[in-house]
C-alpha positions as CSV (number, residue, x, y, z in Angstrom):
1,X,47.7,53.8,4.3
2,X,47.1,49.9,4.5
3,X,43.9,48.5,2.6
4,X,42.0,46.6,5.3
5,X,41.3,42.9,4.2
6,X,37.6,42.0,4.7
7,X,37.0,39.4,7.5
8,X,33.3,37.4,7.0
9,X,30.5,37.5,4.7
10,X,28.4,40.8,4.0
11,X,24.7,40.9,4.5
12,X,23.8,40.4,0.8
13,X,25.7,37.2,0.7
14,X,24.0,35.9,4.2
15,X,20.3,36.7,2.8
16,X,21.1,34.8,-0.4
17,X,22.0,31.7,1.6
18,X,19.3,31.8,3.5
19,X,17.1,32.5,0.8
20,X,18.0,29.1,-0.8
21,X,18.3,27.3,2.2
22,X,14.3,28.4,2.4
23,X,13.5,27.1,-1.2
24,X,15.1,23.4,-0.6
25,X,13.3,23.4,2.7
26,X,10.0,24.3,0.8
27,X,10.4,21.5,-1.7
28,X,11.8,18.8,0.7
29,X,9.3,19.0,3.1
30,X,6.3,17.8,0.8
31,X,8.4,14.9,-0.6
32,X,9.5,13.9,3.1
33,X,6.1,13.9,4.4
34,X,5.0,11.6,1.2
35,X,7.7,9.2,1.9
36,X,6.4,8.8,5.5
37,X,3.3,8.1,4.5
38,X,4.3,5.5,2.3
39,X,6.5,3.8,4.8
40,X,3.3,3.8,6.7
41,X,1.3,1.8,4.0
42,X,4.4,-0.3,3.3
43,X,3.7,-1.2,7.1
44,X,0.3,-2.6,6.4
45,X,1.6,-4.5,3.2
46,X,3.9,-6.5,5.6
47,X,1.1,-7.0,7.8
48,X,-0.8,-8.7,5.1
49,X,1.4,-11.5,4.3
50,X,-0.2,-14.0,7.0
51,X,-3.3,-12.7,5.2
52,X,-2.1,-13.8,1.7
53,X,-0.7,-17.2,3.2
54,X,-4.0,-18.0,4.4
55,X,-5.7,-17.1,1.2
56,X,-3.1,-19.2,-0.7
57,X,-4.0,-22.1,1.9
58,X,-7.5,-22.1,1.3
59,X,-7.1,-21.9,-2.4
60,X,-4.5,-24.9,-2.3
61,X,-7.3,-27.1,-0.6
62,X,-10.0,-26.7,-3.0
63,X,-13.5,-27.9,-2.8
64,X,-13.9,-25.4,0.1
65,X,-17.7,-24.5,0.8
66,X,-17.8,-22.5,3.7
67,X,-20.2,-19.7,3.7
68,X,-17.2,-17.7,4.8
69,X,-14.9,-19.0,2.1
70,X,-11.6,-17.3,2.2
71,X,-12.1,-15.5,5.2
72,X,-12.8,-18.8,7.6
73,X,-10.6,-18.5,10.2
74,X,-8.6,-15.6,9.1
75,X,-5.3,-14.7,11.1
76,X,-5.4,-12.6,14.4
77,X,-4.7,-8.8,13.9
78,X,-4.5,-5.9,16.0
79,X,-4.8,-2.6,14.8
80,X,-1.6,-0.4,14.6
81,X,-1.3,3.1,14.5
82,X,-1.1,3.0,11.1
83,X,-3.5,0.0,10.1
84,X,-6.8,0.2,11.3
85,X,-8.1,-3.7,9.9
86,X,-7.2,-6.3,7.4
87,X,-10.1,-8.2,5.7
88,X,-10.7,-11.2,3.4
89,X,-13.6,-11.1,0.7
90,X,-15.1,-14.7,1.3
91,X,-15.6,-15.3,-2.4
92,X,-12.9,-13.7,-4.3
93,X,-9.9,-13.5,-1.6
94,X,-9.4,-9.9,-1.9
95,X,-7.6,-8.5,0.7
96,X,-8.4,-4.8,2.0
97,X,-6.2,-3.1,4.2
98,X,-7.6,0.1,5.8
99,X,-5.5,2.8,7.2
100,X,-5.8,5.4,9.7
101,X,-5.8,9.1,9.5
102,X,-2.2,8.9,10.0
103,X,-1.1,7.6,6.9
104,X,-3.9,9.5,4.2
105,X,-5.5,12.9,4.4
106,X,-8.6,11.0,5.8
107,X,-8.7,8.0,7.8
108,X,-10.4,4.8,6.3
109,X,-8.7,4.9,3.2
110,X,-7.9,1.3,1.6
111,X,-5.7,-0.7,-0.6
112,X,-6.4,-3.6,-2.0
113,X,-4.5,-6.8,-2.7
114,X,-5.8,-8.7,-5.6
115,X,-5.2,-12.7,-5.9
116,X,-5.0,-14.0,-9.4
117,X,-3.9,-16.8,-11.6
118,X,-2.8,-17.2,-15.0
119,X,0.1,-14.7,-15.0
120,X,0.2,-11.0,-15.5
121,X,-0.5,-10.9,-19.0
122,X,-3.9,-12.5,-18.5
123,X,-4.9,-12.4,-15.0
124,X,-7.9,-14.6,-14.0
125,X,-9.4,-13.7,-10.2
126,X,-9.6,-17.0,-8.0
127,X,-12.4,-19.3,-7.9
128,X,-15.6,-18.7,-5.4
129,X,-14.4,-20.3,-2.2
130,X,-18.2,-20.2,-0.9
131,X,-19.0,-23.2,-3.0
132,X,-17.1,-26.2,-4.3
133,X,-14.0,-25.5,-6.9
134,X,-11.3,-26.5,-8.6
135,X,-8.0,-24.8,-7.5
136,X,-6.5,-22.4,-10.3
137,X,-3.4,-24.0,-12.1
138,X,-0.4,-22.4,-11.7
139,X,1.3,-20.1,-8.7
140,X,-1.1,-17.2,-7.2
141,X,0.0,-13.9,-7.9
142,X,-0.7,-10.6,-5.9
143,X,-1.6,-7.1,-7.3
144,X,-1.6,-3.9,-5.0
145,X,-4.3,-1.7,-5.7
146,X,-4.5,2.2,-4.6
147,X,-6.7,4.5,-6.2
148,X,-6.6,4.7,-9.9
149,X,-4.9,1.3,-10.3
150,X,-6.0,-0.6,-13.0
151,X,-5.2,-4.2,-14.0
152,X,-8.0,-6.0,-15.6
153,X,-9.4,-8.0,-12.5
154,X,-10.4,-6.8,-8.9
155,X,-11.2,-3.3,-7.5
156,X,-8.9,-0.5,-6.8
157,X,-8.3,0.9,-2.9
158,X,-9.3,4.4,-2.2
159,X,-5.7,5.4,-0.9
160,X,-4.4,8.6,-3.3
161,X,-1.7,7.0,-5.7
162,X,0.8,9.7,-4.6
163,X,0.5,8.0,-0.8
164,X,1.3,4.4,-2.1
165,X,4.2,2.7,-2.7
166,X,5.3,2.1,-6.4
167,X,3.8,-1.5,-7.0
168,X,0.3,-0.2,-6.1
169,X,-0.2,2.5,-8.3
């Protein structure tokens, strides 16, 4: 008698392949969800570029004494699916991005963009724009801060660090 050749896979081989695919999916899905949320935060950071330029313009002018300070005539902003609001602190120029629930685990989580001068080694907040001031020397730097971020100046936002881009952690 001639031995029959095996054709196809056995049931146990198929079960092993299905189990491996299941394990990979269980690991990949949470990582992908965090990745999409970080991409949504990045949308907010790109929308904030006009606000950064606005703060830099007021700072470069110096001797600004309006009660609204850095927040005088800010750029127009319309809420998006991911970004609920962008605000500028009048005295410090700190830009706060407020996100919708699509980004974090809850609505109204924030990331702050802190303007500073003096370099990263010795950051100094910008002068109060609601009073007369002399512009700081040198370039303005920006530090993105999510929950738990520490920089030496400015307050961190409330968005969990795992949902923020690397430069915000």
